[in-house]
N, C-alpha and C positions, 0 to 999 in steps of 0.2 A: 679442271675438267676438259679444256680444250683439245687435250692430247687424245681423248677418246671419241669415237663416233657419238654423235648427238643422240641417237636413239638409245645407246646404252645408259646415258647418264640423265636424261630428261625424266621429269616427273610425268608419269602417265595419267591423263585425264580423259574422260569419255568424250569422243569426237562427235560434234553436232555440225551437220552441214545445213547451211540456210540457202535455199534456192529461191530466187525471185526478189531479193532485196538488193541487188547489185553485188559487185565484187569490191572488197577493200584492196587499196593500192598496195598495202604492206603484206599481201598474202600471195604466194606463188604455189601453185599446184605441182607437187613433185611428180616427176614423170616416171612412169612404170614401163619396165622394158617390155612387158607383154600387155600393153594396153589395148593392142589390136585385137586381142582374144578375150577381153574382159567385157562385162555388160556395160552398155551405154544408155544412159538416162537422158531423155531429150523431151522437151515439151514445147507447144506452140504458142502458149499464153505469153504476152509480153511481161516484161519485169515491172515491178511496182515502183514507180519513179516520184510519187508524192512525197511532200515534206514529212507527212506523218510516217512514211515507210522508212525515211532516213532516221527519224527519231526512234522509231521502233527497232532499227538495226543497232542504233547506239545503246539502247537498253540491253539487247542480247549481248552485245560486245562487252558490256559492263560484268556479265556473269562469266567472262572468260577468266580462268584462273592461271593462265600460263606464266603471268609475270607477277603472281602472287607469292606471298612467303609460303614456305614449305611447312605450314602447320595448320591445324584444324581451325584456329580462331581467325584466320585471314579471310574467311568465306563471307562474302556479302550476302544480304537477305536473311530469310528465316534460319534458325539455328540448325535445323535437320537436313538442309539442303547440301548437296555436294557441288563441287566445282566442275567446270566444263572446259572443253577447248572448242571455241566457236570458230567455225570456218565458212566463209561465204563463197558461193559458187554462182555461175550464171544459170541459164535454162538448160544447159547440157553438162553432162559429167560421165566420166568413164571409170568404172570400178576396176580394180586389178583382177586378173584371172585367179579363180580360187584353185583350179587344177592345172597342172602343166599340160602342154599339148603332148600327145602321144609321138613317140620317136618314130622315124621312117623305118619301113622294113627293109631289110637287106637279106640277100641270097645266102643260103648256107652252103656248106661244102658240097652237098649233093644236088645243088641247084634249086632246092626248095626255099621258100621263105623261111627264115629263122623265127622261131617262136618268140613271142614277147608277152609281158605281163599285161593283163587286162586292167589291173588296178592302177589309177593315175594318183599322183600325190601333188602336194603343194609345189609351185614353182621354186620355193625356198627350202624344200626338203632335201636332205642328203641322198634320197631315193630317186630324185629326179635328175636325169643326165644333164639337163641344161642349168641345174642349180649351181650357184657359186660354191656350195658346200659338197657337191658330189666329187668323189664317192664317200670321203670319210670326214667331211667337215663337221663341226660342232654347232656353230650357230653363226648367224649373220645379222648385221645391224638393219638390214633391209627388212626383216620381220618386225622390228619395233616401228619402223617408218610406215609399214603397211597398216598396222593397226592403230597408230597415232595420228597419221596424216592422210591415209587413203580410204580406208574402210570405217564408215561412220557407225556408231551405235544408234544414231537417231537422224532421220532425213526429214528436215522441215521445208515444206513448199508453201510459198505465199502467193496468193492471187488476189486481185482486185475484184470486188463484187459490186456491179453496177445496181444502184438503187432503184432504177426505173426500167432499164432495159434487160430483159431476162434471156435475150437471144444468145448471149455468150455462155449460158449455163451449161449447155451441152459440151462446149469445147472445155470448160472446167472438168466436166465429168470425165471427159476423154483423157485429159492431161493427167488427172490424179490417177485413173486406172492404168495408164500406160506406165507411169512412174512405179506404181506397185507392182505391175507385171515385171518390170525391168529389174527391180529389187529381188523379186522372187526368182526370176531366171539366173541371177548372179550366183545363187547358192548361199549368199550371206543372209543372216537373219536380222538384218538392220530394221529397226522400228521406223515407221512412217507415219506422218501426220500432216495435215494441211490446215493453213490459217488463211481465212478470208477476211479481207479488209473491206468492210462495208462502208459505203458513202453516207448511208443513213442508218439511224438505229431502228430497232424493231418497232418502237413506239411512233416513229415517224413514218415507217413504211411497213405496215403489219403484214403485207404479202410476202416480205423477205422470209418470214418464219416458215412458210410452206416451201419456198424455194430451198432453204437450208435443209429441210427434212427431205426433200427429193434428192438433193445432191448426196446426203448421207446414205440414203437407200441405194442410190445407184453405185456408190463407190464401196459400201461396206466399210467405211473408214471413219475414225474419230476426227472430226472437223471442228476447228475453233473459229468462232465468229468474233471479229473485234469491231465494234461500233465506233464511230468518230470519237476519238479522244484526244484532247488537247493538252491536259495537265500532265506534267511530266511524271508526277507522283502516281497518278492513276495508271499511265503507261507501264511504269516500272512494276506495279502491282499486278497488272495484266500479264506481263512477261514472266514474272516469278511464279504466277499461278499456273501457266502453261508448263513451265519446266518442272514445277512441283508434281503436276499431274502425270507428266511423262517420265519422271525419275524412276519410278519402280520398274517400269517397262525396260528402261536403258540398263539398269542394274541387272535385271533378269537376263538381258542379252549377254553380258559379260559372265554371268554365272553359269549360263549354257555353254559358253566357251570352256569355262574352268571345268565343267563336268566332262565335256568332251576330251579335254587334255587328261583328266584323271582316269577315264576309261581306257584310253590308249596306253597309259603308263601301267594300268592294271594288266592289260593284255601282254605287257612285256615288249622287248625289242622285236621288231618286224623281221622276218627271215631275210637272209642275203639273197638278192636277186642277181641272177646271171646278166651279164650285160657284155656288149661288145667292148666297152671301155675297160672292164675289169677293174682291179684294185680292191683294197680293203674296205670294209664297211664299218660304220661306228660301232663301238663296243656298247654293251648293255649299260654301263655306267654313263656313257655319253648320252644315250637315248633318255636315261632317267634324269640327267641334268636338263635336257631340252624340256622335258615334261614338267619338271619342278620350276623351271624358269618360267614357262608359259602360265603355269597356275599363279605363280607369284605376280606376274605382270597383270593378269586379268583381276586378281584380287586388288592390285593397287588401282586399277581403273575404277573399282567400286569403292576405293579408299578404305578398304579393310585391311588395315596396316598390320594387325596382328597375324592375320593368316599369310599376307604377303611376305612378312619377315620370316615366318616359319619355313615357307617354300624356298626362299633365297638361301636361308642357312643350310637346308637340306641339300640344295644344289652344290653349295660350297663344300659341304662334306663328301659329296660324290666326286668332286674334283680332286680333293685331297686324299681321298681314301687310299689306304695302303694296300687294299685288297682289290686290285682291278680298276683303281681310280684313273681318271683321264691323264693326270700328270704322271702317273706311274707307267702308263701304257703308251705314252706318246713320246717320241725321240725329242730331247730337250733343245736339239739345234734345228728342229724343223719348223716351218711356218705355222704347222698346226699347234705346236707348243706356244708360240706367241698369241695365236688366236685364243687358246684356252686361258693363258694368263690374262689377255684383254677381257674376256668374258668373266673371269674370277674377280677381276678388280671391279668391274661394273656391279657384280653381284655383292661384293663387300660394301661397295658405296650405297647400294640400295638398302642393305641391312641396317647400316647407320642411318640412313635417311628414315626409314620406318620407325626405328627406335626414338629419333628426335621428334618424329611426328607424334608418337605416343607418350612423349614427355619423359622417356628413359635417358636422361642425359649421362648418367654414370654408365649405364649399359653400352651407350654409344661409344663413349670413351674406351671402355674396356674392349669393345669390339675392334675398334681401330687399332688399338695396341696388339691385341692378340693376332689380328690379321697380319700385322707387320712382322711380328716374330714368326708367325707360321711360314709366311712367304719367304722370309730370310732363311729359315731352315730348309725350305724346299730348294731354293737357288743354291745353298751350299751343298745339298745332297745331289740334286738332279741338274742343276744349271751349271753356271761358270763362276760361281762363287759371289761373294758380297763385298769383295775388295776391289771392284771394278767401278769405273765412272758411270757405267749403266745402272748399277744398283744404287749409287748416290743419287742419280737422276730420278729413279722410281721413288726412293725415300722422299726426295723433295715434292715429287708430284703427288704422292699419297698425303703428305702434309698440307699441301696446297688444296687438295680435294676436301680434307676435313674443314679447312678454314672457309672454303666456299660453301660447304653444307651448312656450318654453324651460322654463316651469314644469311644463307637463303632461308634457313629454318627459323630465323628471327626469334631466337629463345628469349622469353621475356626477362629472365633474371640476368642476361647477358647484354642488356642494352647498353648503348654508349651513353656518356655523360649528357650529350645533347639531346638525346631521346628520353632519358630519364627525368623524373620530376626534379626540379630544382630544389637542392638542399638535401636530397636523399643520397645515400651512400651507393656507390657504384660497385657492383659484384664483379670480380674478375674470373670467377668460376661458379658453376651452378652446384648447389648443395645436393647430396644424395636425395633420391626420391623418398626414401624412408629412413628414419633414424637407425644407426647402426651401434651395436654394442661396442664398448672400448676394445675388445678383443678382435673385432671385425673391421676396424678402421682401415680405410684404404690409403694407398700411396697417393700423394698429391695429384700426380698426372693421370690417375684413374678417374679423377673428377673432370668434368667437361669444362675447359677453359675458353675464354673468347678467342676470336679468330687471331688476335695478334700473337699468341703463343704458337699457334700452328704456322703462322707465316714466318715466325722467328726460326722455327725448325726448317722451313723451306730455305731460308737464307743460309742457315748452317749446312744443309745439304748441298746447295749451289756451291758454297765455298769448298766443301769437301770434294765435290765433283771437279771442280776447277783444279784443285790440288792434284787430284788423281790423274786428270788428263794431262797436266804438265809433267807429271811423274812418269808418263809412258815412254818407252825407249824411242829413240829417233827413228829407228827403222819402221816402227809401226805408225809413224806420223806422216809418212809420205804416201803418195797415191800409189795404188796397186800396180799402175804402169811402170812405176820406177823402182819396185821392189822385186826380188826373186819370188818364184812361185811358192817356194817352201815358206817364206816369210808371210805371204798372203794367206796361206792355208793355216798357218799358226795363229794369225789373228782371229780367223772365224772360230778357232776352239778356245781362245783366251778370253776375248772380249764379249761382254753381253750387250747387244745393240738393240734391245727391246725398247722401242719408241725413242731411240737416240741416234744420232748420226754414227757413221763409221769412224774408226780411230783417226784416220787421215782427215776427216771432216770435222771431227770434234776439236782436235787441237793440232792443226797442221803446223809444220815447221815455219812456214810463211807468215804465220799469225793471223790469218783471215779465214777463221772457221765459219761454219754454218751457225754455230751457237755461240753468241757473245756472253761469255760468263760474267763480265763485269757489268754489263748492261742488266742481265737478268738478276744478278745479285743486288744492284741498286734498286730495281723495281720491287724485288721482294722486301728489301729492307725499309723502303719508302712506305710500302703498304703496311708492314708490321708497325712502324713508327706511328702512322695515323691511327692504327687501332689502339696502340697503347695511350696515345696522347688523348684520344676521345674518351678514354676511361680514367684520365687524370694519372696515369702511370709514367710519370715524367722520367724517373730515373731509368726505367727499362728502355724508353725511347732513346735516351741519352747514350746508353751503353750501345745500342745498336747503330746509332749514327756514328760514334767513335769507331766501332769495328769496320763499318762501310768505308769510312774515311781512310783507315789503315790499309784496306784492301785496294782502294783507289791509288793510294800513294805506292803500293807495291807494283802496280802495273804502270806507273808514271804518269797518271792522270791527276797531276798536282792541282790544276785548276779547278777541276770538279771537287776535289777533296778540300780545297781551300774554301769554296762556297759553303760545304757542309761544316767545316770546323770553325768558320767565323760565326755562323749562327749559333753553333753549340757553345762556343766560348763566350758569346754575349750573353746568353740566357741559362747557362747550365747552373743546376742546383748543387753541384759538387763543391763550388766555392763556399757557398753559405753553410753547407752541412759539414764542410771541413773533411770531404773525402779527397784527401790530397793526392793519393796514389793515382787514381784515374785522372784527376784534374791536372796533375803533373805531365802525365802522358799526353793529354789533350794540348797543353800549352806547348810542349816540346815538338809535338807533331805540326802544330800549327806554325811555329816559328821556322821549322825546316821548310815547310811549303812556301811561306812567305819569302824566304831567302832564296829558294830555288826559283819562284816565279819572278822576283825582284820587279814587281810592277810598281810604278809611282803611285798608283791609286791605293796600294796597300802599304805605303810607306808609313802611314800613321800608326800601323799595328806594331811596328818594330820597338819603339820605346816602351809602349804599353806592355808588350810581351817580355821585354827584358825586365821591366819593373816587377812583373809577377814572377818571373823566373828567378829573380833575387829572393822572393819570398819563399820558394820551393827548394832552395838549394840543400836543405836538410835532407831531402828525399833523392839526392843524387840524380836529378833530372836535367842538369845543365852543367856544361864545363865551367870550371872556377874562373876561366880567363875572361869571361864576358864582361865588357866594360859598358856602363850605361852611358857615359858621356860621349863616347865615340861610336855608338851603335849605328849611327847614320853617316859615318865618314865616307863610306864608299857607295853612298846613294846620291844620285843627282837630283837632290831636293832644291828647288828654286826659293819657295816661300817657307817661313818658318812654320812649323807645325804646332798647333796648340792643342793639347790634350788635357781635358778635365775630367778627373777620375774621382771616385768616392768609394768609401769603404763598403757600401752596399753592393757595388758591382765589381770591384776589383780588390784582390789581396794587396796588403802593403808590406813591404820588406822591413818597415820600421814600426816598432811599437812605441806608444806614447803613454806616459802617465803624469799626472799633475797634482800638486798639492798647495794649498794656502797654508801659511804658517799658522794663522789664527782663525778662529771660528767666526769672530766678529771684530770690527775696527770702527774708527770714528773718522769723520771728515777732517782731512787735514793732517792725518797720520799717515806714515809710511806703510804701504802694503807690501809684503813680501810673499813670493810664491817661487815653486820650483817646477820646471818642466824637464822630464826625463825622456830622451830618445835614445831607443836601443835597437840594434840589429836583431831581427827575428831569426836569422840563420848564420851559421858561422862561415860566411864566405871570405874568400881572400881579396875581393876587390871592394874598394871603398865606394860609398855612396855620396856624391858631392850635392848637398842640398844649397840651393841658392839663397832661399829665405824660407822662413816659418812664419805663418800668419795665425795669430790666436784671436779668437772672437769671444770676448767676455762681457756677458750681459747683453743687453738688446742693442747698444750702439757703440760699445767700447771695443776698439781693436788695437792689438799690438803686433807689430812687424819686426822680426829679428832678421837682419841681413847678415849674409856670410862675410866674415872678416878673417883672413888667414892668420893663424897664430904659430907658434913654435912648440905646441904641445906634442908629447910622446904619443906615438901611433901604438905602442905596445900596452899602454895603460888600460886595463879592462873598464875601469870606471874613472870619469874625469868630471870634476865639478867646476863649471865654467860661469864666470861672472859676466853677466850681460851689461854692456855699457849703458851709461844713464840714458834713460828714455827721454826723448824730446818729442814734444807734440807738434805735428804739422798742421799746415792750414786746414786740412779737412778733418782734423781731430784725431788722427791715428798717431799713437805712441810708437816711436821707432827707436831701435837700438841695433847693436851688432855683436856677433860672437862667431866663433869658429864653428860651422855647421857641417864640416866633413865627418861622416861617420865611418870610422875605419873598421875592418873586420873584427868581429866579435867584441865590439866596444860599446859602452854605454856612456852617454854624456848627460850631465845634469846641469841645466842652465838655471842660474839664480837670478831672478827678476824682481825688481823693486820699482814702485811707482805710487803716486799719491792722487787721491780723488778729492774734489771739492764739492761733490753732491752725494746725498745719501741715497743708496739703492742696494739691492741684493745682487751681487755679481757671481756669475757661474760660468765656467768655461764650457761653451756649447759647441765649439767648432774649432778645429785645428787643421791647418792646410800646410802640406809640405810641397815646395815648389823646387824643381830641378830645371834650370835654364841653360841651354846651349845655344850656339849659332843656328842650329837647324831645327830645334824643337824646344818647347816649353811645356813641361808636364807638372801638373798639379794634382795632388791627391788630398781630398778632403775627408778628414776623420770626424764623424759625428760624435755626439756626446756619449753614446753608448759604447763606442769604440775606444774611448780615451779612459785608461784605467785610473783608479783611485790609488794614489800612493800614500802609504800609511806611516812613511818615516821622513823626517827631515834631515838632510844631509849638511854637515858642517866640517870644517877644517880644524883639527885639534892637534897640535904638535906636528904640523905638516902632514898629518894622516887624515884620511877621510873617515869620518864617523857618522853615525846616524842615531837620531833619537826618535821614539814613537810620538806620532801626532795625537793629541788628546781629543780628537773629534773624528766622527765617522765620515761625514760628507766633506771630504778634502778638496772638492772641486768647486765649492761655493763659499762665499764669505758674505756676511751682513755688514755693510757699511752703514753705520748709524749716523745720524746728525751729530755734530760736535756738541758735547754736553755743556749745557749753559751753566755759568758760574755766578749768575746774579741770584741772590737769595730773595725769596718772597716770603715775608713773616706776616702773619695775621695775629695781632695783639688783641687778647681779651675776647676771642671768639668763643661763644657758648654752644653747648650741644643743642639747645632748643630756645626759640624765641616765641613771641606771642603774637597773634594776629593784630593787625591794624596799628602796630607800634612803628616808630620811627627808629631805625637801627643806624648807628654810626659805627662803622667797623674800621678801626686804624689799620693801615697796611704800610710795612716798612720794606723798601728795596734796598739791598746791600750789594754793591758791585764788587765782586771778588775776581773779576777779570783783570788782567794786566794792562788794560788800556781802556780809553774812553768808549762808553756804550751809548747808543741812540736807539730808541725804539718805542713802542707803545705797550700799554697794558690795558686790557679789556676784561670786563666782568659779565658774566651771564648766569642767571639763575632759571632753572627749568623744573617744572613739577613733574609728577609722574605721568600726567597726560600731555606733557609738552608745553603747558602754559607757562608763560613768562613772568618772572617777578620784576618789578621795577627796581632799577639800580642806577646810581649817578655817582660820578666822581665829583668830589668838592663838598662844600658845607650846605648847599641848598639843592633843590631840585632842577635848578636851571643848568647843572652841570652835564657833561656828555658821558656816554657809556664807554667811550675809548679815551684814555689819557696819555698824552705824549710824554716821553721821557727824553729829555735833550741833555746831551753832553754830561752824562753821569760819569764823574771821574772814578778812577780805579780806587777801591777802598772807601769810596764814599757811599752815603746813604740818602735815601729820599723817603720822606713821610707824606703818605697820601691817605685820605680818608674816603671810604666807599659808604654812600648813603643808600640804604635799602628800605624801600616801603614795603613792610610785611604785608602779605596777602590778607584779604578779608576771610578766607576760609583756611581751616587747618589743613596742613599738607606737609610732605617731605620734599624738600627742595635740594636740588644738586647745585651748588655754587662752584662755578669754574672761573679761575683767574688764568688768562692766556697772556703770557709775556712774550713779544716778539722783538728782538733787537739785533743790531749789527754792530760790529766793531769797527773801529776807525781803520784798521789795517785791511780789512775785507769786507767792504760795504755790500758786495754781491752775494756774501754767504749770511743767510738769515738764520739766527739761533733762536730756539723757542724753548719756553718752559710753561708747563701747564700745572696748575695746583687745583685740585679738586676736593671739596669738602661736602659732607652731608648736613643739612641743616633742618631741623624740624620746627614748624610753626604750629603751636597749640593754641586753643581757645582759652583766654584768661577767665572767662565767666561761664557760668551755667544758670540760666533764667527760667523760672517757673511762673507761670501767670494763672490768676484766678479772677473771674469776672462775675460779679453779684449785683443784684438790684439793690437800690436804696430808696428811701422814701423821699419823694419831692415835696417839700412842705408848702410851697407856693401854691396859690389857687390855680386850678386848671382853666384854661379859656373856655367860654361859654359857646356852645353851638348856636344859641340864639342871638348872638351879637354879631351882626353883618356889617358893622361900621368899617372894618378893615378886611382886606383880602390877603390871604397868606402868601407870602413871597419868600425868596431866600434870604432877603435882608430882615423880613418880619415875618417869621413863620407863625402859624396860628395852630398847629397841631399840638397834641398833648405832650408835654415835656416829661421826660423820664430821667431819673438820676441812677448813675450806675458807679460801681466801685471796681477799679482794675487793681488788683493786688498782685505785686511781684515779689518774688524770692531770688535774690541774686546770690550765688555761691561762688566763691573763689576757687579756682582750679590749679592755681599755680603755687610754687613753693615759696615765693616771696611775699612779703606784706604788700597790700595794695592801698593806695589813697584814691578814693573816688572823690573827684572834685565837683562834678555835676552830673545830675540825672535829668533827662528831659524826654517827655512823652510827645511824640509828634504824630499829628494826623496826616496820613498821605491821601486818604481817599474815603468818601462816604457814599455809599451806594443806596439808592432807594429814595431820592429826593428828600433828604433829611440834613439836619444840621447837627453838628457835634461840637460842643464846647467843653474844654478842660478847665476845671476850676483853678487849678495851680499846675501848669504844664511842666515846670522845672523845679529841681531840688538843688540849690546851689551850696548847701552846707557840705563841707569836707567831711568825709567819713573814713575812718581807719579801718581796714579790713584785713584781719590776720589771715594766714593760710588756712584754707578749708573751712573758714567762717562764712557767714551769710548775713544779709540784711533784707528787710522786708518793707520796702517803700510802697505806698499805694497812691492812686490818683483817682479822682472824681470826675466822671464825664456826664455831661447833660446832653441827651439827644432830643430832638423834636422834629416832627414831620412838618414840611412846609404847608401842608393842608390837612384839615380834619378828615376830609374824604379819602385820603390816601391810606389804604389798608395793607400796603406791601411791606415785606420785612426790610429791615435796614441792615447793611453790612458796613463794618468798620475795619480799615487797613491802617494799622498803627505800627510804630516802631519805638524801641526804647534806645536812647542814645546815651552812652555812658563815656564820660571823660574821665581818665584815669591815668595813674603813673605808678611806677614802683621804685624801690631804692636803687636798683642796678641801672635803670634808665629813667632819669628824671623828666625826660621829655615827655609831655602829656601826649597821650594817645586817644583816640576817639574810636569807640567800638559801637556799631549799630546792631541792635537785635531785633528782628522782625517779630512782631506780635502775631500769633495766629489770627486769622480773620475772625472777627466777632460778629455773630449774627443775632439781631435783636427783633423779636416779634413785637409788633405794635398794636395788634387788635385782639389779643388774648387776655382774658381777666386773670388777675393775680391777687395774692394776699400777702401783705407784708406785716412784719411783726416788729414792734419798737417799744421802748421802755420809757415812761415819763421821767423827765429829769427832776421834777418837783414832787416830792413825796414827804408831806408834814409828819406822818405817823411812823415811828420807828418799828421796824419788823414788817412792814407792808410795802408792796410795790405795785404800781399800775401798769399793766400790760396793755398796750394798744394794738389793735388789728385793723389794718386798712385794706378794705376790699375795693378794688379798682376795676371798673368795667369800661375799657377803651373801645369796645365794639359799638355797633349801631343797633344793637338788640337789647330788649328788657331781659334781664337775668334775674333768677331767683335762686337763693342760696339757703340751705339749712345749716345752722351753726350749732354745734354741740361741744360743750366744754367738759372734759372728763375730770373726775375727782382725782386727788393725789395725796399721798401720805405726807408730802412735804409741805403742803399748804392747803389753806381754805381759800375760796374765792367768793367774790361779791359780784353778782352779774347773773345774767340769765343762763341757766344750764342749757336750755334749748330755745332757739328763736329761729324765725323765718325772716329773711330780708330780701327785698326786692330792690334791684338797682335800675335806675334809668340808663338809657344809652349816654356814653361819654360822661360818666359820673363816678364818684367814689364815695365810700362810707366808712366812718371809723367806729369800730366797737371795742369799748374799754372793760377790762376785768381787773378788779382789785384783789391782789393775792395777799393773804395773811400767812406768814410763815409760822410753822409748827415748832421751829428750833430757833434759838438765839444765834446771831452772827458773832462768831468768835473774833475777838480783836488781836490784831497783830502787835508787833513791837511799836509800830508807828501809830497805834490806836485805831487802826482800820482793819476792815476784814471783809470777807464775802465768800459766796460759793454760788454753784451753778444749779439752777432748778429746770425742770422739763414741764412746762404747761403744755397740755395736749388740747387743741382746739381743732375739731373736724369741720371742714368746710365743704358741703356737698352741693354740687350743681343739681338742682332739682329736675332739670330737663334732661341732661345727659347722664344723670346718676354717676357722676365722676367727682372724686375727692380732689380739691385743689391743694397743691403743696404750698406750704407756708414758707416764705423766704425771709431771712432776716432783713430788716430795714433800717437798723441803726447800729450804734456802737456796741451795745451791750447785749447784742443778740447774735448767736451764731448757730451752725449746725453741727451736730455731732457725727459720730462715725456712722450712725443709722440713718442719717439725713433728716433727724428730728430737731425741732427748735430748742435751744437752751437759752436761758435768760440769766444774767448775772445779777445777783442780789448782794449789796454792800456798798461801802463807801470807798473802798479801794478801787485802783484802776484795773480795768480788764486784763487778765493775764494774756500773754501771746501764746 
């Protein structure tokens, strides 16, 4: 836009003049040619110099929209406020004259004064003789400056109001009235308001309210009062409030101007006036253009962009109209034609700006394109054609204008990546405002693109302008003083010099023109590159930079081109994306520039460029005669250049593939692999590699040095054997082979080596090194750049053959430890063992190695929760968990015994034997073998316990005997006899032998003693599988003191010593008896049978009622009749028991049926006598418990008595 007058292209904002707040240093008042005839505004009051006035000025300046984006969202403050152009002035200001001064009268032919028109016009009107447009001009930029910079829509005066002294109020009134009078006298309808800065608020000085009212009455003006405000936010709110109040009035000011222009247009073109100057007057279409333009500008002042766009578009139509349009009626070679073009460009620019303001991005792009085509058609018809450098300059200027408008409009959808939210996609063009049907889809360039595309058009236009300027004939490129008049006249007709220099200045033969095409092309390209890169369009920016470098090379600016090309070569994406055609052009161009400059600081680029040029020779981008080894021979390089390249940053002319022969191997075995190096391009020059470095695994490296051989250069594929690898002091394996790669040749290197450590090897890196006297170039290929070879090459009958490799990942191999050959045998191991037994597990070690072995064997057993099982080597538990194996000869064996203490709990155990040994020939290589078995330990027994009372037949201690005091050694509590019955069931499949049963007391709680009558049973018992035995134990408990009424608890365990046929070693299993709780103060009834009965067919049943409590108890006894027997004794009786006493009640039962005799002459059966014992106080029946051997409880928990001579059945 810099080529156009600023008034034509700037965004019009309502002008606000601030008087009394001082002047800003960055504002200069434009001079008016007729200021002497304009109205002058001057006041006597001093300016406001306080800090508050400075802050107030800052808040007003904050509302200035001159530097804001050209869109409605950039407006600060409330949403409905418009933007302003804020300008500060002093206490005096001169407005431009509204009407031109009348011209001086001159005498006519008859001596009388010539008549003149009494109507005066604007100094900028074509009707005013002093106007720059007189007599037939169209428009002038001074009109824009008049309304944007000189004539305000609002005049704000600021005055200090003394809070205590009212003597200056009259001066305030006079200044306000004089300003208002001057504005009225000027003829402009500028709005005026005054702001009084009070030193005190109304609350602090109430008399100020009356003074303000008097000022308002005297001036008849709206006056704003600003109390003392210190907060910045409050001051901003106050300023925004003033402007919001005055905004409707300012908008009305421009609307009145719009109405005035509309009325003048409706009246039609003014009649031509006779003048002593003569000349043609503007046409009707020219007047229409003027009025439409004025209306559009005034609408833009009010930011009514819809109406403004309509008026601008109408004005353009008037200019292009084929029926009397300005372009059709104006000579194309006249200055007025150029003025019309200038105005038309400004109108088109304003149309695009209005559309972008309204969000019509697609319409703006279409308007730009349509105007370009329309102007091209006009130039071809009425101008000097579109094949001149002038038209190319206009195209570039029009593209640059669009780029600037897009940037100033700050379209939200076209923000750069740095302005957009992180992670969001960046748009390169704005989508249409509304969805379009598939049939109505627009061409891509009809959508608004970001500024980079328009700047790219600018660069293309500058390039075309340059080419066309250079294509001009030499006669037209010399100054007019050196050419014939006919040639000079021909130039005026041939070349369009609209906003461009003359031909001899555009491209003089001397080469020093006014316009530097190369510089302008570079500026345009750099701006376009920045726009594309800010939106992550790297490829477009690379294309532009390459084109710029080509242009710079064409004019001989190799140094500048070199700077661009080096940066592009370093960071280009063409290499990675394999866009080799543009990349080849880049490398070739850079190589030419380096050789032309031949600067030592760029010498390091020569080998690297040659290296990549070898990779591009398929694309005919470099002569075949380039030799890498001698590329720096004609360079004066003092120190050797070291270049470290990698496949991520540079192309390689050598392709590499790799294969291991096997998928896995073992330590000590020979590993074979093949490395294939092939030329990527069919060049005619060899590549002399000095060495090849392979990195295999984490710390294993192989280096192959070059060694010249007599191999044929014409053989397309060569299988080369690498010499035997030797390990250096730093651990690198080194060998040699012929590393020269001849044109179109592929070399396969067969490599063999051996490892002594187990690991997984993978070729992770390959480095190709070319070393000469002047440089050393190394190119590192990463894992993903090394190909997987799928075939193994061999020589068969002197012919190269290949076989497929039977695994996928051919770049890796799993080197496993050397397989151990010592056999570990477990003899006689069972699937399950039993808890608590001692296990002896014989283990045999057989050495099948070819030499003597030394090592250790360890055993570990772990349960499911990680608990360990005790294990020892040897015949007793004094052995160690690790056993040494010393000098085990080849083919010899060693017998060892593993002693296992089975856990006390059932579990599944993992038994692991770990053998670690070394051979006499390689003590540093440890061989290992692990043997793991699952062993289950199960419980051999299941025990069920019953606990029942028994009758203690000895007398109870008397509570009346105080001769002894109860102690733990001599308790005096009531003794009670109990029977602990056990049922032991075998759970194993083998027959058991129970050697000993022992009941052990661990703890007695409750100050009691416990005595087991016979705590152990030593009789051996044979227990078949799934069979059971029922041993029982009698326990006597007694409190230490008769006064102790607490319950007693017993903690017992049953210890079983047993063995079985498979393992005769005795084992001891401890089974915990559930805790037994014994109440000692509750009454009980025990039933027993007399052992002496003289009468056959009768039995005496004894009921023992015990009262261990300290209370008197009364019981009611009732014997029920039965069909099985008759009884002798009281059917019902009442019995009272003293504390700590017991009583025996006997009933003699007579059987109703005879006892059947068995084979042994003995017999018997069970009867059920029912005696009810009721506690008279609590009305509770006492349960009768068996108290002897011939009494038991049935399923219903009722007492049964055995009658007969035989033994009681189990």
